[in-house]
C-alpha positions as CSV (number, residue, x, y, z in Angstrom):
1,X,-25.5,4.3,-14.9
2,X,-25.2,1.0,-12.9
3,X,-22.1,-0.1,-11.0
4,X,-21.7,-3.0,-13.4
5,X,-21.7,-0.6,-16.4
6,X,-19.2,1.7,-14.7
7,X,-16.8,-1.2,-13.9
8,X,-17.1,-2.5,-17.5
9,X,-16.0,1.0,-18.8
10,X,-12.8,0.7,-16.8
11,X,-11.9,-2.9,-17.3
12,X,-12.0,-5.6,-19.9
13,X,-13.7,-8.1,-17.6
14,X,-16.6,-10.2,-18.7
15,X,-20.0,-8.7,-17.8
16,X,-21.4,-11.8,-16.2
17,X,-18.2,-12.2,-14.1
18,X,-18.6,-8.6,-12.9
19,X,-22.3,-9.1,-12.1
20,X,-21.8,-12.3,-10.3
21,X,-18.9,-10.9,-8.3
22,X,-21.1,-7.9,-7.3
23,X,-23.8,-10.3,-6.2
24,X,-21.3,-12.2,-4.1
25,X,-20.2,-8.9,-2.4
26,X,-23.9,-8.2,-1.7
27,X,-24.1,-11.7,-0.1
28,X,-21.3,-10.7,2.3
29,X,-18.5,-12.7,0.7
30,X,-14.9,-11.8,1.0
31,X,-12.3,-11.5,-1.7
32,X,-10.2,-14.5,-0.6
33,X,-13.3,-16.7,-0.3
34,X,-14.7,-15.6,-3.7
35,X,-11.3,-16.2,-5.5
36,X,-10.8,-19.6,-3.9
37,X,-14.3,-21.1,-3.6
38,X,-16.6,-19.4,-6.1
39,X,-14.6,-19.8,-9.3
40,X,-17.5,-21.1,-11.3
41,X,-19.6,-18.0,-10.6
42,X,-16.8,-15.5,-11.4
43,X,-15.4,-17.3,-14.4
44,X,-12.1,-18.1,-12.5
45,X,-11.3,-14.4,-11.7
46,X,-8.2,-14.2,-9.5
47,X,-7.8,-12.0,-6.4
48,X,-6.4,-9.1,-8.4
49,X,-9.4,-8.9,-10.7
50,X,-11.8,-9.2,-7.8
51,X,-10.0,-6.5,-5.9
52,X,-10.2,-4.3,-9.0
53,X,-14.0,-4.8,-9.1
54,X,-14.2,-4.0,-5.4
55,X,-12.1,-0.8,-5.7
56,X,-14.1,0.4,-8.8
57,X,-17.3,-0.3,-6.9
58,X,-16.1,2.0,-4.1
59,X,-15.2,4.7,-6.6
60,X,-18.6,4.4,-8.3
61,X,-20.4,4.6,-4.9
62,X,-18.5,7.8,-4.1
63,X,-19.3,9.2,-7.5
64,X,-23.0,8.5,-7.0
65,X,-23.0,9.9,-3.5
66,X,-21.4,13.2,-4.7
67,X,-23.8,13.3,-7.7
68,X,-26.8,13.0,-5.4
69,X,-25.4,15.7,-3.1
70,X,-24.9,18.1,-5.9
71,X,-28.4,17.5,-7.3
72,X,-29.9,18.1,-3.9
73,X,-28.0,21.3,-3.5
74,X,-29.0,22.6,-6.9
75,X,-32.7,21.8,-6.1
76,X,-32.5,23.7,-2.8
77,X,-31.0,26.7,-4.7
78,X,-33.8,26.3,-7.3
79,X,-31.3,26.5,-10.2
80,X,-31.6,22.9,-11.4
81,X,-32.7,23.0,-15.0
82,X,-33.5,20.0,-17.2
83,X,-30.4,20.6,-19.2
84,X,-28.1,20.9,-16.2
85,X,-29.6,17.8,-14.6
86,X,-29.0,15.8,-17.8
87,X,-25.3,16.9,-17.8
88,X,-24.8,16.0,-14.1
89,X,-26.5,12.7,-14.6
90,X,-24.2,11.9,-17.6
91,X,-21.0,13.0,-15.8
92,X,-18.5,10.2,-15.7
93,X,-16.1,11.3,-13.0
94,X,-15.8,13.7,-10.0
95,X,-13.9,16.3,-12.1
96,X,-16.8,16.7,-14.5
97,X,-19.3,16.9,-11.7
98,X,-17.3,19.6,-9.9
99,X,-16.9,21.6,-13.0
100,X,-20.6,21.6,-13.6
101,X,-21.2,22.5,-10.0
102,X,-18.6,25.3,-9.9
103,X,-20.9,28.2,-10.8
104,X,-23.2,27.3,-7.9
105,X,-20.9,26.4,-5.0
106,X,-19.4,29.7,-3.9
107,X,-18.7,29.7,-0.2
108,X,-17.6,33.3,0.0
109,X,-18.3,36.5,-1.9
110,X,-16.1,36.8,-4.9
111,X,-15.0,40.0,-6.7
112,X,-17.6,39.1,-9.3
113,X,-20.4,38.9,-6.7
114,X,-19.4,42.3,-5.4
115,X,-19.5,43.8,-8.9
116,X,-23.0,42.3,-9.5
117,X,-24.2,43.8,-6.2
118,X,-23.1,47.1,-7.6
119,X,-25.2,46.6,-10.7
120,X,-22.4,46.0,-13.2
121,X,-23.5,42.7,-14.7
122,X,-25.4,44.5,-17.6
123,X,-22.1,46.3,-18.5
124,X,-20.3,43.0,-18.5
125,X,-22.8,41.6,-20.9
126,X,-22.3,44.6,-23.2
127,X,-18.6,44.1,-23.2
128,X,-19.0,40.4,-23.9
129,X,-21.3,41.2,-26.9
130,X,-18.4,43.3,-28.3
131,X,-20.8,45.6,-30.2
132,X,-19.8,48.9,-28.6
133,X,-16.8,50.9,-29.9
134,X,-16.7,53.1,-26.8
135,X,-16.8,51.0,-23.6
136,X,-16.0,54.0,-21.4
137,X,-19.2,55.8,-22.5
138,X,-21.1,52.7,-21.7
139,X,-19.4,52.5,-18.3
140,X,-20.4,56.1,-17.5
141,X,-24.0,55.0,-17.3
142,X,-23.1,52.8,-14.3
143,X,-21.1,55.2,-12.3
144,X,-22.5,56.7,-9.1
145,X,-22.2,56.5,-5.3
146,X,-21.2,52.8,-5.4
147,X,-19.1,53.1,-8.6
148,X,-17.2,56.4,-8.5
149,X,-15.5,56.2,-11.9
150,X,-15.7,54.6,-15.3
151,X,-12.5,52.6,-14.5
152,X,-14.2,51.2,-11.4
153,X,-17.2,50.2,-13.5
154,X,-15.0,48.6,-16.2
155,X,-12.9,46.8,-13.6
156,X,-16.1,45.4,-11.9
157,X,-17.4,44.2,-15.3
158,X,-14.1,42.5,-16.0
159,X,-14.3,40.7,-12.7
160,X,-17.7,39.3,-13.8
161,X,-16.3,38.3,-17.2
162,X,-13.3,36.7,-15.6
163,X,-15.6,34.5,-13.5
164,X,-17.6,33.6,-16.7
165,X,-14.3,32.6,-18.4
166,X,-13.3,30.5,-15.3
167,X,-16.6,28.6,-15.5
168,X,-16.4,27.8,-19.2
169,X,-16.1,24.0,-19.4
170,X,-14.3,24.2,-22.8
171,X,-11.7,26.5,-21.6
172,X,-11.2,24.6,-18.3
173,X,-10.8,21.3,-20.1
174,X,-8.3,22.7,-22.6
175,X,-6.2,24.2,-19.9
176,X,-6.6,21.1,-17.7
177,X,-5.2,18.9,-20.5
178,X,-2.3,21.4,-21.0
179,X,-1.4,21.2,-17.3
180,X,-1.6,17.4,-17.4
181,X,0.6,17.1,-20.5
182,X,2.9,20.1,-20.5
183,X,3.2,21.4,-16.9
184,X,6.6,22.1,-15.5
185,X,7.3,21.6,-11.8
186,X,10.0,23.9,-10.4
187,X,11.5,24.3,-7.0
188,X,13.4,27.0,-5.2
189,X,14.9,26.8,-1.8
190,X,13.6,29.1,1.0
191,X,16.7,31.2,1.6
192,X,16.3,31.1,5.4
193,X,16.5,27.3,5.3
194,X,19.2,26.9,2.7
195,X,22.1,26.5,5.3
196,X,20.2,24.4,7.8
197,X,21.7,20.9,8.4
198,X,18.3,19.2,8.3
199,X,17.6,20.8,4.9
200,X,20.7,19.4,3.2
201,X,19.1,16.1,2.4
202,X,16.9,18.0,0.0
203,X,19.7,20.1,-1.6
204,X,19.1,18.4,-5.0
205,X,15.8,20.3,-5.2
206,X,17.1,23.7,-4.1
207,X,17.0,24.8,-7.7
208,X,15.1,22.2,-9.7
209,X,12.8,22.0,-12.7
210,X,11.4,19.2,-14.9
211,X,8.2,18.1,-16.6
212,X,5.6,17.2,-14.1
213,X,4.3,14.3,-16.2
214,X,7.8,12.8,-16.3
215,X,8.7,13.3,-12.7
216,X,9.2,9.9,-11.1
217,X,6.9,9.1,-8.1
218,X,9.8,8.9,-5.6
219,X,11.1,12.3,-6.7
220,X,7.7,14.0,-6.6
221,X,7.1,12.6,-3.1
222,X,10.5,13.8,-1.9
223,X,9.8,17.3,-3.4
224,X,6.4,17.4,-1.7
225,X,8.0,16.4,1.7
226,X,10.6,19.1,1.3
227,X,7.8,21.6,0.5
228,X,5.7,20.5,3.5
229,X,8.7,21.0,5.7
230,X,9.1,24.5,4.4
231,X,12.5,23.9,2.8
232,X,11.5,24.7,-0.8
233,X,8.7,26.4,-2.6
234,X,7.0,24.5,-5.5
235,X,5.5,26.1,-8.6
236,X,3.5,24.4,-11.4
237,X,3.2,26.3,-14.6
238,X,2.5,26.0,-18.4
239,X,3.2,28.3,-21.3
240,X,1.2,31.4,-20.3
241,X,1.2,33.0,-23.7
242,X,-0.2,29.9,-25.4
243,X,-2.8,29.5,-22.7
244,X,-3.9,33.1,-23.1
245,X,-4.0,32.9,-26.9
246,X,-6.4,30.0,-26.5
247,X,-8.7,32.0,-24.2
248,X,-8.6,35.0,-26.5
249,X,-9.6,32.9,-29.5
250,X,-12.5,31.5,-27.5
251,X,-14.0,34.8,-26.4
252,X,-12.8,37.6,-28.6
253,X,-14.3,38.0,-32.1
254,X,-13.8,41.7,-32.7
255,X,-11.0,44.2,-32.9
256,X,-12.7,47.2,-31.1
257,X,-12.1,48.6,-27.7
258,X,-14.4,45.9,-26.1
259,X,-11.8,43.4,-27.2
260,X,-9.2,45.2,-25.1
261,X,-11.4,44.9,-22.1
262,X,-11.9,41.2,-22.7
263,X,-8.2,40.7,-23.1
264,X,-7.7,42.3,-19.6
265,X,-10.5,40.1,-18.2
266,X,-8.9,37.0,-19.7
267,X,-5.5,37.7,-18.2
268,X,-7.2,38.2,-14.8
269,X,-9.2,35.0,-15.2
270,X,-6.1,33.0,-16.0
271,X,-3.7,34.4,-13.4
272,X,-6.2,34.8,-10.5
273,X,-8.6,31.9,-11.1
274,X,-7.7,29.3,-13.7
275,X,-4.0,28.9,-13.3
276,X,-3.9,28.6,-9.5
277,X,-6.9,26.2,-9.5
278,X,-5.7,23.9,-12.4
279,X,-2.1,24.0,-11.2
280,X,-3.2,22.7,-7.8
281,X,-5.4,20.1,-9.5
282,X,-2.6,18.9,-11.7
283,X,-0.2,18.7,-8.8
284,X,-2.8,16.9,-6.7
285,X,-3.4,14.4,-9.5
286,X,0.3,13.9,-10.0
287,X,0.8,13.4,-6.3
288,X,-2.2,10.9,-6.2
289,X,-0.5,9.0,-9.1
290,X,2.8,9.0,-7.2
291,X,1.1,7.8,-4.0
292,X,-0.6,5.0,-6.0
293,X,2.8,3.9,-7.3
294,X,4.4,4.1,-3.9
295,X,1.6,2.2,-2.3
296,X,1.8,-0.5,-5.0
297,X,5.6,-0.8,-4.4
298,X,5.0,-1.1,-0.6
299,X,2.2,-3.7,-1.2
300,X,4.5,-5.8,-3.5
301,X,7.3,-5.7,-1.0
302,X,5.0,-6.5,2.0
303,X,3.5,-9.5,0.1
304,X,7.0,-10.9,-0.5
305,X,8.0,-10.2,3.1
306,X,4.9,-11.8,4.6
307,X,5.3,-14.9,2.4
308,X,9.0,-15.1,3.4
309,X,10.5,-18.5,4.1
310,X,9.5,-19.8,7.6
311,X,11.8,-22.1,9.5
312,X,8.8,-23.9,11.0
313,X,8.1,-25.2,14.5
314,X,11.6,-25.3,15.9
315,X,13.0,-24.6,19.3
316,X,14.8,-21.3,18.8
317,X,17.4,-19.2,20.7
318,X,16.9,-15.6,19.7
319,X,19.3,-12.7,20.3
320,X,18.6,-9.0,20.1
321,X,22.3,-7.8,20.0
322,X,23.7,-4.7,21.6
323,X,26.8,-3.1,23.1
324,X,26.5,-1.2,26.3
325,X,23.0,-2.5,27.1
326,X,24.0,-6.1,26.3
327,X,22.5,-8.9,24.2
328,X,19.0,-9.9,25.1
329,X,18.7,-13.7,24.8
330,X,15.5,-15.7,24.8
331,X,14.8,-19.4,24.4
332,X,11.5,-20.3,22.6
333,X,9.6,-23.5,22.4
334,X,8.5,-25.0,19.1
335,X,5.2,-23.2,19.5
336,X,6.9,-19.9,20.0
337,X,6.4,-19.9,23.8
338,X,9.0,-18.1,26.0
339,X,11.0,-20.6,28.0
340,X,13.9,-18.5,29.3
341,X,15.4,-15.0,29.0
342,X,18.6,-13.2,30.2
343,X,21.1,-10.6,29.2
344,X,24.7,-11.3,28.1
345,X,27.5,-8.7,27.8
346,X,30.0,-10.1,25.3
347,X,30.9,-6.8,23.6
348,X,32.6,-3.6,24.8
349,X,32.6,-2.0,27.2
350,X,32.0,-5.1,29.4
351,X,33.5,-7.6,26.9
352,X,32.5,-10.7,28.9
353,X,32.7,-12.9,25.8
354,X,34.0,-16.1,27.5
355,X,31.0,-16.0,29.9
356,X,28.7,-15.4,27.0
357,X,30.1,-18.3,25.0
358,X,29.7,-20.7,28.0
359,X,26.2,-19.5,28.7
360,X,25.1,-19.9,25.1
361,X,26.3,-23.4,25.1
362,X,24.5,-24.2,28.3
363,X,21.2,-22.7,27.1
364,X,21.4,-24.6,23.8
365,X,21.7,-27.9,25.7
366,X,19.2,-27.1,28.4
367,X,16.4,-26.1,26.0
368,X,17.3,-28.4,23.2
369,X,17.7,-25.5,20.8
370,X,17.5,-26.3,17.0
371,X,18.3,-22.9,15.5
372,X,19.6,-19.5,16.4
373,X,18.2,-16.1,15.3
374,X,20.2,-12.9,15.6
375,X,18.7,-9.5,15.0
376,X,20.4,-7.5,12.2
377,X,20.7,-4.2,14.2
378,X,23.6,-2.8,16.2
379,X,26.4,-5.3,17.0
380,X,24.7,-8.0,14.8
381,X,27.9,-9.0,13.0
382,X,29.9,-9.1,16.2
383,X,27.2,-11.3,17.8
384,X,27.1,-13.6,14.8
385,X,30.9,-14.0,15.0
386,X,30.7,-14.8,18.7
387,X,28.0,-17.4,18.2
388,X,30.1,-19.1,15.5
389,X,32.9,-19.4,18.1
390,X,30.7,-21.5,20.3
391,X,31.4,-25.3,20.1
392,X,27.9,-26.7,20.3
393,X,27.3,-30.4,20.7
394,X,25.0,-30.4,17.6
395,X,24.7,-28.8,14.2
396,X,22.8,-25.5,14.5
397,X,21.7,-23.1,11.8
398,X,22.4,-19.5,12.6
399,X,20.2,-16.9,10.9
400,X,20.4,-13.2,10.8
401,X,16.9,-11.8,11.0
402,X,15.5,-8.4,10.1
403,X,14.7,-6.4,13.2
404,X,12.4,-3.9,11.3
405,X,9.4,-3.2,13.4
406,X,10.5,-5.3,16.4
407,X,10.7,-2.3,18.6
408,X,7.3,-1.2,17.5
409,X,5.8,-4.6,18.4
410,X,7.6,-4.7,21.8
411,X,6.0,-1.5,22.9
412,X,2.6,-2.3,21.5
413,X,-0.6,-3.3,23.4
414,X,-0.4,-6.7,21.7
415,X,3.0,-7.4,23.1
416,X,1.9,-6.2,26.6
417,X,-1.0,-8.6,26.5
418,X,1.3,-11.5,25.4
419,X,4.1,-10.8,27.9
420,X,2.7,-8.6,30.7
421,X,5.5,-9.5,33.0
422,X,8.4,-8.7,30.7
423,X,10.0,-5.5,29.5
424,X,10.3,-4.3,25.9
425,X,13.8,-5.7,25.4
426,X,12.6,-9.3,26.1
427,X,9.5,-8.8,23.8
428,X,11.8,-7.5,21.0
429,X,14.0,-10.6,21.2
430,X,11.0,-12.9,21.2
431,X,9.7,-11.2,18.1
432,X,13.1,-11.8,16.3
433,X,12.9,-15.5,17.2
434,X,9.3,-15.9,16.2
435,X,9.7,-14.1,12.8
436,X,12.3,-16.7,11.9
437,X,9.9,-19.5,12.8
438,X,7.0,-17.9,10.9
439,X,7.4,-14.4,9.5
440,X,3.7,-14.1,8.6
441,X,2.4,-15.0,12.0
442,X,4.7,-12.5,13.7
443,X,4.6,-9.6,11.3
444,X,0.8,-9.3,11.2
445,X,1.2,-8.0,14.8
446,X,3.0,-4.9,13.5
447,X,1.6,-1.9,11.7
448,X,2.9,-2.6,8.1
449,X,4.1,1.0,7.8
450,X,6.7,0.2,10.6
451,X,8.2,-2.7,8.8
452,X,10.2,-0.5,6.5
453,X,9.8,-2.1,3.0
454,X,8.3,0.8,1.1
455,X,9.2,4.2,-0.3
456,X,7.8,7.4,1.3
457,X,5.0,5.4,3.0
458,X,4.6,8.2,5.6
459,X,4.0,10.8,2.9
460,X,1.0,9.1,1.1
461,X,-2.7,9.0,2.0
462,X,-2.7,7.0,5.1
463,X,-6.3,5.7,4.6
464,X,-5.5,4.4,1.1
465,X,-2.3,2.9,2.4
466,X,-3.9,1.1,5.2
467,X,-6.7,-0.3,3.0
468,X,-4.2,-1.6,0.4
469,X,-1.9,-3.1,3.0
470,X,-4.8,-4.7,4.9
471,X,-5.8,-6.4,1.6
472,X,-2.2,-7.7,1.2
473,X,-2.0,-9.0,4.7
474,X,-5.5,-10.7,4.4
475,X,-4.5,-12.2,1.0
476,X,-1.3,-13.7,2.4
477,X,-2.9,-15.0,5.6
478,X,-5.6,-16.8,3.7
479,X,-3.2,-18.0,1.0
480,X,-1.1,-19.8,3.7
481,X,-3.9,-20.8,6.0
482,X,-4.0,-20.5,9.8
483,X,-3.6,-23.1,12.6
484,X,-6.8,-22.6,14.5
485,X,-5.4,-23.9,17.8
486,X,-2.2,-21.9,17.9
487,X,-2.9,-18.7,15.9
488,X,-2.7,-15.4,17.7
489,X,-5.6,-13.0,17.8
490,X,-3.8,-10.7,15.4
491,X,-3.3,-13.5,12.8
492,X,-6.9,-14.7,13.2
493,X,-8.3,-11.2,12.6
494,X,-7.1,-11.3,9.0
495,X,-8.8,-14.6,8.2
496,X,-11.7,-14.3,5.7
497,X,-14.9,-13.5,7.5
498,X,-13.4,-13.2,11.0
499,X,-12.2,-9.7,11.9
500,X,-10.8,-8.4,15.3
501,X,-13.9,-9.0,17.5
502,X,-14.5,-12.6,16.2
503,X,-10.8,-13.3,16.6
504,X,-11.0,-12.3,20.2
505,X,-14.0,-14.5,20.7
506,X,-12.2,-17.5,19.1
507,X,-9.1,-17.1,21.4
508,X,-11.4,-16.7,24.5
509,X,-13.3,-19.8,23.5
510,X,-10.0,-21.7,23.0
511,X,-8.7,-20.6,26.5
512,X,-11.9,-21.7,28.2
513,X,-12.6,-25.0,26.3
514,X,-9.2,-26.1,25.0
515,X,-8.3,-27.0,21.5
516,X,-10.8,-27.1,18.6
517,X,-11.3,-30.8,17.7
518,X,-13.0,-30.1,14.4
519,X,-14.1,-27.2,12.2
520,X,-17.7,-27.6,13.4
521,X,-16.6,-26.6,16.9
522,X,-16.3,-23.1,15.4
523,X,-20.1,-22.8,15.4
524,X,-19.9,-22.8,19.2
525,X,-17.9,-19.6,19.3
526,X,-20.2,-16.7,20.4
527,X,-21.4,-14.5,17.5
528,X,-19.8,-16.7,14.8
529,X,-22.8,-17.3,12.6
530,X,-23.4,-19.3,9.4
531,X,-22.0,-16.6,7.1
532,X,-18.8,-16.2,9.1
533,X,-18.4,-20.0,9.2
534,X,-18.8,-20.2,5.5
535,X,-16.3,-17.5,4.8
536,X,-13.6,-18.6,7.3
537,X,-13.7,-22.4,7.9
538,X,-11.6,-23.5,5.0
539,X,-8.8,-21.1,5.8
540,X,-8.5,-22.4,9.3
541,X,-6.5,-25.6,9.9
542,X,-6.9,-28.2,12.6
543,X,-4.0,-30.6,12.9
544,X,-4.6,-34.0,14.4
545,X,-8.3,-33.3,14.7
546,X,-11.3,-35.5,14.3
547,X,-11.5,-35.1,10.5
548,X,-8.4,-35.2,8.3
549,X,-10.0,-32.8,5.9
550,X,-10.0,-30.1,8.6
551,X,-6.2,-29.8,8.0
552,X,-6.7,-29.0,4.3
553,X,-8.1,-26.2,2.2
554,X,-11.1,-28.3,1.2
555,X,-14.2,-26.3,2.2
556,X,-16.6,-28.1,4.6
557,X,-19.4,-27.6,2.1
558,X,-17.5,-30.1,-0.1
559,X,-16.8,-32.7,2.6
560,X,-19.7,-34.9,1.5
561,X,-18.4,-34.8,-2.1
562,X,-14.9,-36.0,-1.0
563,X,-16.5,-38.7,1.1
564,X,-18.4,-39.9,-1.9
565,X,-15.2,-40.0,-3.9
566,X,-13.5,-42.1,-1.3
567,X,-16.5,-44.4,-1.0
568,X,-16.6,-44.9,-4.8
569,X,-13.0,-46.0,-4.6
570,X,-13.7,-48.3,-1.7
571,X,-11.4,-46.3,0.6
572,X,-11.7,-44.2,3.8
573,X,-10.6,-40.6,4.0
574,X,-7.3,-41.4,5.5
575,X,-6.5,-43.8,2.7
576,X,-7.5,-41.2,0.0
577,X,-5.8,-38.1,1.4
578,X,-2.2,-37.8,0.3
579,X,-2.4,-40.9,-2.0
580,X,-1.5,-39.8,-5.6
581,X,-2.4,-43.3,-6.9
582,X,-5.8,-43.2,-5.4
583,X,-6.5,-39.7,-6.5
584,X,-5.4,-40.5,-10.0
585,X,-8.2,-43.0,-10.1
586,X,-10.9,-40.3,-9.6
587,X,-12.8,-39.1,-12.7
588,X,-13.7,-35.5,-11.8
589,X,-16.3,-35.1,-14.5
590,X,-18.4,-37.7,-12.7
591,X,-18.9,-35.3,-9.8
592,X,-19.9,-32.1,-11.6
593,X,-23.2,-30.4,-10.7
594,X,-24.9,-27.1,-11.0
595,X,-22.8,-25.7,-8.1
596,X,-19.6,-27.7,-8.6
597,X,-17.7,-27.4,-11.8
598,X,-14.3,-28.6,-13.0
599,X,-12.5,-25.6,-11.6
600,X,-13.6,-26.5,-8.0
601,X,-13.0,-30.2,-8.6
602,X,-9.5,-29.7,-9.8
603,X,-8.8,-27.6,-6.7
604,X,-10.1,-30.3,-4.5
605,X,-8.0,-33.0,-6.1
606,X,-4.8,-30.9,-5.9
607,X,-5.5,-30.2,-2.2
608,X,-6.2,-33.9,-1.5
609,X,-2.9,-34.8,-3.0
610,X,-0.9,-32.4,-0.8
611,X,-3.3,-31.3,2.0
612,X,-2.4,-28.2,3.9
613,X,0.8,-27.6,1.8
614,X,2.5,-24.4,2.9
615,X,3.1,-22.4,-0.3
616,X,6.2,-20.7,1.1
617,X,9.8,-21.8,0.7
618,X,11.8,-23.0,3.7
619,X,14.3,-20.6,5.4
620,X,17.9,-20.8,4.3
621,X,21.0,-19.7,6.1
622,X,22.9,-16.7,4.6
623,X,26.5,-15.7,5.4
624,X,27.8,-12.1,4.8
625,X,31.5,-11.4,3.9
626,X,33.3,-12.0,7.2
627,X,35.7,-9.1,6.8
628,X,33.0,-6.4,6.3
629,X,31.9,-5.0,9.6
630,X,31.3,-1.2,8.9
631,X,31.0,1.1,6.0
632,X,34.6,2.0,6.4
633,X,35.6,-1.6,5.4
634,X,34.1,-1.3,1.9
635,X,36.3,-0.8,-1.2
636,X,35.1,0.1,-4.7
637,X,35.2,-2.8,-7.0
638,X,34.8,-5.4,-4.3
639,X,32.2,-8.1,-4.9
640,X,30.1,-9.1,-1.9
641,X,27.1,-11.4,-1.0
642,X,23.9,-9.6,0.1
643,X,20.2,-9.9,0.7
644,X,17.7,-7.6,-1.0
645,X,15.8,-5.9,1.9
646,X,13.8,-3.3,0.1
647,X,12.6,-2.6,-3.4
648,X,11.6,0.7,-4.9
649,X,10.8,2.0,-8.4
650,X,14.3,3.4,-8.8
651,X,16.2,0.2,-7.6
652,X,16.6,-2.0,-4.7
653,X,18.5,-1.8,-1.4
654,X,20.8,-4.6,-0.4
655,X,21.9,-5.6,3.1
656,X,25.6,-6.4,2.9
657,X,26.1,-7.0,6.6
658,X,26.6,-3.4,7.8
659,X,24.3,-0.8,9.3
660,X,23.8,1.0,6.0
661,X,22.0,-0.8,3.1
662,X,23.5,-0.2,-0.3
663,X,21.5,1.0,-3.3
664,X,21.5,-0.9,-6.6
665,X,20.1,1.7,-9.0
666,X,17.6,0.3,-11.6
667,X,20.3,1.0,-14.3
668,X,22.7,-1.3,-12.4
669,X,20.4,-4.3,-12.0
670,X,21.4,-6.0,-15.2
671,X,22.6,-5.1,-18.7
672,X,19.9,-3.5,-20.8
673,X,16.7,-1.7,-20.0
674,X,14.7,-2.6,-16.9
675,X,11.0,-1.5,-16.7
676,X,10.2,-3.1,-13.4
677,X,12.6,-3.8,-10.6
678,X,10.5,-6.7,-9.4
679,X,11.2,-8.4,-12.7
680,X,14.8,-8.7,-11.7
681,X,14.9,-9.1,-7.9
682,X,12.6,-10.1,-5.1
683,X,12.6,-9.3,-1.4
684,X,15.0,-11.4,0.7
685,X,16.7,-12.7,-2.5
686,X,20.3,-13.7,-2.1
687,X,22.5,-11.7,-4.5
688,X,26.0,-10.8,-5.4
689,X,26.8,-7.1,-5.7
690,X,29.8,-5.0,-6.6
691,X,30.7,-1.9,-4.7
692,X,30.6,1.1,-7.0
693,X,31.2,4.0,-4.5
694,X,31.2,4.7,-0.8
695,X,30.2,8.1,0.7
696,X,31.1,7.8,4.4
697,X,30.0,11.3,5.3
698,X,26.5,10.8,3.8
699,X,26.5,7.1,4.8
700,X,25.6,6.1,1.2
701,X,26.8,3.0,-0.7
702,X,26.2,2.6,-4.4
703,X,26.2,-1.0,-5.6
704,X,25.8,-2.9,-8.9
705,X,24.6,-6.3,-9.8
706,X,26.4,-6.1,-13.2
707,X,29.5,-7.9,-12.2
């Protein structure tokens, strides 16, 4: 089977689109580049479809790698028959391959192996034939020094039969389907842990049972975390009697004494071999499915967060609020550079609020501040109230900004490189200010897992999580585009065709030679070859450069085409770019060719109309209810403004201006059934919520959007 055929089996994508996409991958093209600049070759596949092809290609390659390994192993063992080879070659997934390989991959001596070594396989065959009415007399022939009694002989033969049953593909597949469809997951608390304080968060699962196939992803991951921490024991089971009846019907075809032996062997096979193996497999598949769901939720949230509304290039005063340690204040230039920092102590125990108010007013004037960013952590509401008491000589927007991940950034090597002479508190405040100006540019410096917009992200496969989140970050960075002359090394590393090493080279070149004047200057960066230039150039923007097209998403390979359009209209590039009237006069069909179709031409015309347009919305100020400062201030029935700060499969969490975010369960999002939380709310959306209940002891707030 070819990769293309395998992908066609798992998608409804056009064959030519799949083949052309695979060719582009072979040519070293990235997903963002293919989706944006090779639409004719892919039939206008979007990023999601191209990512699907890429993922299935990886699965296919892993399958082929395992297939090759198994065939090699069987050849070395000299057990590879023509029939077995055909079955292995035809296997469609890893489960089929492993089942076929099962009889040949023993890594330790089994009970059946020991019985064979004692010469009991012929007896096992006699029992399986079910022709003897007196198995014990048959067993007598196999007794001796190694086998002291007939019962020892029969037990050894049953071990061999149990292994044969375990290796029967028809039996394994039937039971596998039973576990997948009908298995129950049950939990029991470990008595020694039942009274521990740390275990109480899992008390819902101290005595729990439900259908495995219906167990929601968040609950299964919570159960698995509790099991991994040794708080509960988990069991996966199906109807044992029904399973055994199926095995009996498959192997027993007589009613003599041999049938009794086979029944005993079947019970042994099920309890010792089949059930443990297939239960683990079912749980593993369920967990993998739950992880996939959790990763998808995290990816959706991360995308929304990264594409959050930027304030833009403004001079910002940022505050990382605190009580005893004070409020860390920094002033940032329009490019995010640190101009000033100091610590104010307006809150208890120092309570130097007058001095703080005076100082804030002075800093705003001295550094021509245009907006204020306040972290949403400890003392956030008090600091916001303090800032609003200051009588500034200008209108200033005051934003409350999520601190999630700021402490991780401030202690990172990236932060140390950016601010080697400042401590973590200053770096954290800088991060708060910068993420107001441009969330994407700042958040790419932080490990996505530390941003806190997922569910159980630390419990899923970390390799899969990183791969998926890296795809999301790359997609967002390339969707927005990057200012080549100001972008950090972290941001540049996610640009199509660049990567960490090339990003470092670009920043080094920029430091040594100054700003890039045009995209062609990229070719002077060490190790940035033709392919890297092709993949990256159009995602890199140069403002006020030599060529106005360098600040657009038009690819350099199409510059000559745009120049021809301008020439045909009797205009220069500056007159064409941004002029709706001039662009309306272009007949795109006139410029089609073998390599340029209408899809590409329409993209070019849209970009010429609004070159370098940021697809993100602009940041908006939000105000929490002024009288709500702590969880103790909440009253059931009260309606409050809030901001959605996390989305899960079971609902969304809303920041209502206190330390604890409230949960809006999926059933409380709106009247009627909700299949997908993302259909109702989005991250950072401003919403109105009603307080349903408040549990101060457990620090839990239940909210509703059904007002």
